[in-house]
N, C-alpha and C positions, 0 to 999 in steps of 0.2 A: 582787655587783654588779660586782666587779672583773673577774669571768670575762664578765659579758654585756656589759659596757660597749663593748668594740670592735664586738659585734655591732650595738649600738644606733648606735654612730658609723657603721658600714659601713651600716646601713639609712637613715640621715639623710642621708649622702653620695649614696646611689643616688637617694632621693626628689628631693633637689636637682637632680640631673643631669637627671633624668626632667622635673621642673618647668620648668628652663631650657631643655630642648629639647623641649618640648610639641608640635611638629609632627612630633617623630620620637624614638622611643626609641633610636635608633642613629644620630642625626644626627652623633655624633662620629666616626663611620667615612667621612664624606662627605669627598670631595676635590675640588680644582677645578683647572681648568686655564684659565688666562687669559692672553692675548696683546692688548696695547694699543699701538696707533699714534697718537699725539698728531699732530693736524691742524692745518697751516698752511692756511688757505683762502684762497689766493693763485691767481690766474689762472696757469694752465699748469703748476702746481707738480705733480710726482709725488713720493710717499714710497712706502716698502715696508719689510715686516720679515718674516723667515723663522721658522718653527717646527715642531719636531716633536712632533705630539699625543702626549699622555699617555694618552688613553683612545680607541686606535684602534676604529673600530667604533659609538662611541657618537655622538651627536647633538652637533653644535657648532652654536652660534648666531652670526651675524654682526650686531654692533649699532652703532648710531651714537649716541654719548652726549653730552649738554652739561650742564656744571656750572650750577647753579642761583644765578647771581651777580646776577641782576637779579629785579626783583618778579613775582609769578606772572602778571600781566596782560600784562606785556611780554614774558615767556616764551612766553606762548600765542602771541602775534603773531608773534613771531620763529622759532620752532621748531614748534609745533603746539598742538592742543588735545585736549581730553578727550572728552566726549561731544557737545559742540556748539561750533561756532565762534563767537567773540565778536568777530572782528576781521574782518568782512566787507569792510571798506574797506581794510585792509592791502594793501600793494603786496606781491607776492611777493618772497622773497629771491632777488637775482639770482646766485644761485651754483648749481652742479651738481656733485656728485661722483660718478665713476665708479669703483666699486670691482671688483675681482678677488681671487677665492682660485684658486690655480693650482698645478700640479707642473710645474716647468719650463715649457715653452710650451703644457702642457694646461691648459685652463680647466676648473676643478671647477664654481665658482658665481660668478656676478657679477651687477651690478644697477648701478642709477642712484638716487641719493638727490638730493633738491632740496625743502629745507624750504619751506612749511610741511606737517606731516604731520599726517593724522587718527587719532584714537584713540593718542596718545602714552602710553607708560608713565611714570608720575610717581613719584619717590621723595623723600625729604626733601633730599637733595644733588645730586640730578641728574636729569634727564630723557633718556630713550632709546627708540630705535624699532628693532625688529627688521627688519634687512635680507633675512636669508635663512639658510640652514643647510645643512649637509653632513656626511657621515660618512666620517671619515678612515680612510685604511689604515694599517696598522702599520708602523713604521720608515720612514715617508716623510716628507720634507722639504716643507712646504706655505709657498708665497710668497704674502703679502696685499699687495697694491699699491692705490694709489688715484691718481687724476688729478682736478685741480680745473679746472673751467670757469667762469669768472667770479670775483667777489670777494664774499668773506662778509661783509664790512663788520662790523656789530655782532656778529655770530655769533662771531668770534674772540674776543671777551670771554667768551665761555661755555665756554672751554677745550674745544672739539670733540676726540674721539677715536673712532678706530673700534677696536671691541672682537671678539675672537673668543674665546668661552669655552664651557666645559662643566662640568657638575657631575656625580658619580658616586657612588654609594652602592651596594656589592656586596648589600646586605640590603634595604635601603628602596626599594621601587620607585616610590614617590611622590616622591622626589626627582629633579629633572629639571633640564635647562636653563632658565631662565626664558624663556617666551614672551611676557612682556608682555602685550599685548592681544590678541595672536593667537589666534583660537577655537580653532584646530588641536591637539587634544590627542595627544600623542605620547607612550605610555607609556615611561619609563626615560629620555626624552630631553629633559625641560624642566623647570626649577624656578623658582618664582616668588620672587626674591629680593630685589624692592624693598619699600619699606614703603607704597608707594601714597600719599604723603604729601600728593599735590596733590588727592585725590579728596575 
């Protein structure tokens, strides 16, 4: 028994690891790269952050995330809805966010975000929408910048932030950068990381 006990313990530990990482037996190899830019939704305000991607050549997603600090119903009317719009009479939020990912003066990807969004991704603690994506080059510094037009009002209480993130696992090709409700499936570049708590 004394000789076999270490083997039994090792087998039990392996089983626990596989159970806790049911989505992938090699989950422990997954690495993430996340850059967060907290947003102040004040008219005319510009903000920026710079970073060097850890995973060149891999897909990076650009997300707008809001903390779930209000009720589910209020959240839908402020930020966006799931499958159906339950706030048809709600006035649009009078704010627009222009965002850019660039290398110096060269624009890599850009867009405009203006709540409310259809098909928002819901998690237990936050709500987010995917704005775009890009594939960074090695050893290059990227600038993420935003400019606000209008005033976010109650959205400011949702602690909005712009996220640029990627997940990478060299062995498990099912682990990607989370696409949310984006139907486009890109192998190796999207990972569903939220709990879908609002669905």
